[in-house]
C-alpha positions as CSV (number, residue, x, y, z in Angstrom):
1,M,72.1,96.1,57.4
2,I,68.9,94.2,55.8
3,R,69.3,92.7,52.4
4,T,67.8,90.2,50.2
5,I,70.0,87.5,48.5
6,R,68.7,85.8,45.5
7,R,70.4,83.6,42.9
8,P,71.7,85.3,39.9
9,L,69.5,85.3,36.9
10,V,67.9,82.0,37.6
11,A,64.2,82.0,36.9
12,A,62.8,78.8,38.1
13,L,62.5,77.6,41.7
14,V,63.8,74.1,42.4
15,G,61.3,73.1,45.0
16,L,61.2,72.4,48.7
17,V,63.1,72.3,51.7
18,T,62.3,68.6,52.2
19,L,59.4,67.7,54.3
20,T,61.3,67.9,57.6
21,A,62.7,71.1,57.1
22,C,60.1,71.6,59.0
23,A,59.0,68.5,57.8
24,D,64.7,65.8,49.7
25,D,64.8,65.5,49.9
26,G,64.7,64.3,51.9
27,N,61.6,63.4,54.6
28,D,59.5,65.2,57.3
29,A,59.5,68.1,59.7
30,D,56.2,69.3,60.0
31,G,54.1,71.0,57.4
32,A,54.6,74.0,59.3
33,A,57.6,75.1,57.2
34,G,55.0,76.2,54.7
35,S,54.7,76.3,50.9
36,D,57.6,74.4,49.0
37,A,59.7,74.7,52.1
38,A,57.8,71.9,53.7
39,A,58.0,69.6,50.7
40,E,61.1,67.5,51.0
41,A,62.7,66.4,54.1
42,P,66.1,65.1,55.1
43,A,65.9,61.6,56.5
44,P,68.2,60.5,59.2
45,A,70.4,58.4,57.0
46,S,73.8,58.9,55.7
47,A,74.9,58.4,52.0
48,G,76.5,55.0,52.8
49,E,73.5,53.6,54.5
50,D,71.3,53.7,51.4
51,A,71.9,53.2,47.7
52,M,75.2,51.6,47.1
53,P,76.3,50.1,43.8
54,M,78.2,47.0,44.0
55,Q,80.7,48.0,41.2
56,E,83.3,50.7,41.5
57,A,82.9,52.1,38.0
58,D,80.2,52.3,35.4
59,G,79.2,48.9,34.0
60,Y,76.2,46.9,33.6
61,P,74.6,44.8,34.8
62,L,74.7,47.0,37.9
63,T,73.2,46.0,41.2
64,F,72.3,48.6,43.9
65,T,70.5,48.2,47.2
66,S,68.4,51.0,48.8
67,S,65.6,51.3,51.2
68,A,63.3,50.4,48.2
69,G,65.0,47.1,47.8
70,E,67.7,45.5,45.7
71,W,67.7,46.0,42.0
72,T,69.8,45.1,39.1
73,L,69.9,47.3,35.9
74,D,70.9,45.5,32.7
75,A,71.8,48.6,31.0
76,M,72.1,52.4,31.6
77,P,68.6,53.7,32.4
78,E,67.3,55.8,29.7
79,R,63.7,56.5,30.9
80,I,64.1,58.0,34.4
81,V,61.2,59.5,36.3
82,S,62.3,61.7,39.2
83,L,60.0,62.5,42.0
84,S,62.6,64.3,43.9
85,P,63.6,67.9,42.9
86,T,67.0,67.4,44.5
87,A,67.7,64.4,42.5
88,T,66.4,66.0,39.3
89,E,68.8,68.8,39.7
90,M,71.6,66.3,40.4
91,L,70.8,64.2,37.4
92,F,70.9,67.2,35.1
93,A,74.1,68.5,36.7
94,V,75.9,65.2,36.0
95,G,74.8,65.0,32.4
96,A,71.9,62.6,32.8
97,G,69.3,65.2,31.8
98,D,68.4,63.5,28.5
99,Q,67.7,60.3,30.5
100,V,65.0,62.0,32.5
101,I,61.6,61.7,30.8
102,A,59.5,63.1,33.5
103,A,59.9,64.9,36.9
104,D,57.6,65.8,39.7
105,E,55.7,69.0,39.9
106,Y,58.3,70.8,42.1
107,S,61.3,69.9,39.8
108,T,61.4,73.3,38.1
109,Y,65.2,73.6,38.0
110,P,66.9,73.5,35.6
111,P,64.4,75.1,33.3
112,E,64.6,72.3,30.8
113,A,63.5,69.7,33.4
114,P,60.5,67.8,32.2
115,T,58.2,69.0,35.0
116,T,54.8,67.3,35.1
117,D,51.9,67.0,37.6
118,L,53.3,63.9,39.1
119,S,53.6,64.2,42.9
120,G,56.3,62.9,45.1
121,F,54.1,63.5,48.2
122,D,50.9,62.0,46.9
123,P,52.2,59.7,44.1
124,N,50.0,57.6,41.7
125,V,51.6,54.3,40.7
126,E,49.6,54.1,37.4
127,A,50.5,57.7,36.4
128,I,54.1,57.0,36.9
129,A,54.1,53.6,35.2
130,A,52.4,55.3,32.2
131,Y,55.7,56.8,31.4
132,D,57.3,53.3,31.0
133,P,60.3,54.1,33.2
134,D,63.3,52.0,33.7
135,L,64.2,53.7,36.9
136,V,62.1,55.8,39.3
137,V,64.1,58.0,41.9
138,I,62.1,59.0,45.0
139,A,62.6,60.9,48.2
140,Y,60.4,58.8,50.3
141,D,57.7,56.1,50.1
142,A,54.2,57.5,50.1
143,N,51.0,55.7,49.2
144,D,53.0,52.4,49.2
145,L,54.7,53.6,46.1
146,V,57.6,51.3,46.5
147,A,55.4,48.2,46.7
148,G,53.4,49.3,43.8
149,L,56.3,49.9,41.6
150,T,58.1,46.7,42.7
151,Q,54.9,44.7,41.8
152,L,55.3,46.2,38.3
153,N,59.0,45.3,38.4
154,I,60.0,49.0,37.9
155,P,63.4,49.7,39.7
156,V,63.2,52.2,42.4
157,L,66.0,54.2,44.1
158,M,65.2,55.9,47.4
159,S,67.4,59.0,47.4
160,F,67.4,60.4,50.9
161,A,68.7,63.9,51.6
162,P,72.2,63.8,53.3
163,V,72.5,64.6,56.9
164,D,75.7,66.7,56.3
165,I,77.7,68.3,53.6
166,E,80.3,65.5,53.2
167,S,77.7,62.7,52.9
168,G,76.0,64.7,50.1
169,Y,79.0,64.0,47.9
170,G,78.4,60.3,48.5
171,V,74.7,60.6,47.7
172,M,75.6,62.4,44.3
173,A,78.3,59.8,43.5
174,E,76.1,56.9,44.1
175,L,73.2,58.4,41.9
176,G,75.8,59.3,39.1
177,Q,77.1,55.7,39.1
178,I,73.7,54.2,38.9
179,V,72.8,56.2,35.9
180,G,76.1,55.6,34.2
181,R,77.6,59.0,34.8
182,S,80.4,58.4,37.2
183,S,83.1,60.5,35.5
184,E,80.9,63.3,34.9
185,T,79.8,63.2,38.5
186,A,83.3,63.2,39.8
187,E,84.0,66.4,37.8
188,V,80.9,68.0,39.3
189,I,81.8,67.0,42.8
190,A,85.4,68.4,42.3
191,V,84.1,71.7,41.2
192,M,81.5,71.8,44.1
193,R,84.4,71.0,46.7
194,A,86.5,73.9,45.3
195,E,83.6,76.3,45.4
196,M,82.7,75.2,48.9
197,D,86.2,75.7,50.1
198,T,86.2,79.3,48.6
199,A,82.8,80.0,50.2
200,V,83.9,78.8,53.6
201,A,87.0,80.8,53.5
202,A,84.9,84.0,53.2
203,A,83.5,83.3,56.7
204,P,84.8,85.6,59.6
205,D,87.4,84.1,62.0
206,T,85.0,85.3,64.8
207,S,82.0,83.0,65.6
208,V,78.6,84.6,64.9
209,R,75.4,83.5,66.7
210,V,72.9,82.6,63.9
211,Y,69.2,81.7,63.8
212,H,67.9,80.2,60.5
213,E,64.1,80.5,60.5
214,L,62.1,78.1,58.3
215,D,58.7,79.6,58.9
216,D,56.6,81.7,61.3
217,M,56.1,78.8,63.7
218,Y,59.9,79.3,64.4
219,F,61.0,76.0,63.1
220,S,64.8,76.1,62.6
221,V,67.8,73.9,61.5
222,S,70.2,72.5,63.9
223,S,73.7,71.1,63.1
224,A,72.1,67.5,62.9
225,G,70.9,68.3,59.3
226,F,72.9,69.3,56.3
227,V,71.6,72.9,56.2
228,G,72.7,73.2,59.8
229,D,76.0,71.6,58.9
230,V,76.7,74.5,56.6
231,Y,76.6,76.8,59.7
232,S,78.9,74.4,61.5
233,A,81.3,74.4,58.5
234,L,81.3,78.2,58.6
235,G,82.1,78.3,62.3
236,A,78.8,79.8,63.3
237,E,77.2,79.3,66.7
238,N,73.8,77.9,65.8
239,I,71.3,79.0,68.4
240,A,69.0,75.9,67.5
241,D,71.5,73.3,68.6
242,P,70.6,73.3,72.4
243,A,66.9,73.0,71.4
244,D,67.4,69.9,69.3
245,T,67.5,67.4,72.2
246,D,66.5,64.4,70.0
247,G,68.9,65.3,67.2
248,Y,66.2,65.6,64.5
249,G,67.7,68.5,62.8
250,Y,64.7,70.7,62.8
251,P,63.7,71.9,66.3
252,Q,60.7,74.3,66.9
253,L,61.8,77.3,69.0
254,T,59.7,79.8,70.9
255,E,60.0,83.5,70.7
256,E,61.3,83.7,74.2
257,Y,64.0,81.2,73.4
258,I,65.1,83.2,70.3
259,V,65.2,86.5,72.1
260,D,67.2,85.0,75.0
261,A,69.6,83.4,72.5
262,D,70.1,86.9,71.0
263,P,71.3,85.9,67.5
264,E,73.7,88.2,65.7
265,L,72.4,87.2,62.3
266,I,68.9,86.1,61.3
267,V,68.4,84.1,58.1
268,I,65.1,83.5,56.5
269,T,64.1,82.4,53.0
270,D,62.0,83.9,50.1
271,Q,59.2,81.5,50.5
272,V,58.1,82.1,54.1
273,G,55.3,84.5,53.2
274,Y,56.6,87.5,55.0
275,T,59.6,89.9,54.7
276,I,62.6,90.8,56.5
277,D,61.1,94.1,57.7
278,D,58.2,92.0,59.2
279,V,60.8,90.1,61.2
280,A,62.5,93.3,62.4
281,A,59.2,94.7,63.4
282,R,58.1,91.8,65.7
283,P,57.2,92.8,69.0
284,G,60.0,92.2,71.7
285,W,62.6,91.6,69.1
286,V,64.0,95.2,69.0
287,N,66.7,94.3,71.3
288,I,68.0,91.2,69.5
289,T,71.5,92.1,68.2
290,A,70.6,91.0,64.6
291,V,67.6,93.3,64.6
292,A,69.2,96.2,66.3
293,D,72.1,96.0,63.8
294,R,70.0,95.2,60.9
295,D,71.7,91.9,60.2
296,I,68.8,90.0,58.7
297,V,69.1,88.3,55.4
298,Q,66.7,86.6,53.0
299,V,68.0,83.7,50.9
300,D,66.6,81.5,48.1
301,A,64.6,78.7,49.7
302,D,65.5,76.2,47.0
303,I,69.1,76.6,47.1
304,S,69.3,76.8,50.9
305,S,66.9,73.8,51.4
306,R,68.4,71.0,49.4
307,W,71.9,69.6,49.0
308,G,72.9,69.9,45.3
309,P,75.3,71.6,42.8
310,R,74.2,75.1,43.8
311,L,74.8,74.7,47.5
312,P,78.0,76.9,47.3
313,E,75.7,79.9,46.4
314,F,74.0,79.5,49.8
315,V,77.2,78.9,51.7
316,T,78.7,82.1,50.0
317,A,75.6,84.2,50.8
318,V,75.7,83.1,54.5
319,A,79.5,83.6,54.8
320,E,79.2,87.1,53.5
321,A,76.3,88.0,55.9
322,M,78.3,86.5,58.8
323,A,81.2,88.6,57.9
324,D,79.0,91.7,57.8
325,A,77.5,90.8,61.2
326,A,81.0,90.2,62.7
327,G,82.2,93.5,61.3
């Protein structure tokens, strides 16, 4: 069985896998992931290690501390610039969309996001400051962006991608509180948890060997990153785990390694530049169980590459594919 899984009736792409995906949204795997998939990368930091508001409920002044420094907001931010597609999606999901006045070039979801030519990877301080923001949300510090914005006294929140599913809820909760949307965020998280539980329940009881391919250089995802954590939650055997000796989350495999590991399910995205038929036709791959049984699936790169409200869609797709492979 070979099939393509895409999000239902959603036109825009949300942007990048995060730089490490083979570089966040996180921060670097290698530009090898290609296209948007190499744009945002999960940094090795958990939710609690970065932004953490001091108050337990909405209320200003509000002080938060992140890798970008300590900041105090005197009032709810009403002019937010988001240079992180993941953060942009979260902000709209928790009801703060009207507060976002500008977003980076890859923040194309939801469709109403105010996408501009601002770049999160090659940011320009003057261009950002021209929007007169009272909060800038970034995935990582490029071009000394934090120093430049700090000099202009513009609050900056460094919003890293979570390293696993659970810490992602904390990242969203912190962002929601900082922008004055704690209650709305709690509701979104509750819905996500319920959807995730349903999605995970669809996974087969039998473990399935899975290979998640990020690009044609065979970068993959291990259980050390949130994408790989999805496979862990589903009870899959991730063939990339033994290769991730440094716990980076995005190891580069070899064809020989993949063939020897004999995955029962191969997952690629719709931004790799080749098709599932191309994968099936690779020399020497004919005896891989996933190829022989036609268990290769293609998923939406945006949904599968970043932690956010649509993550349950990716989990559901993978769970169903695993069930097919196990059957």
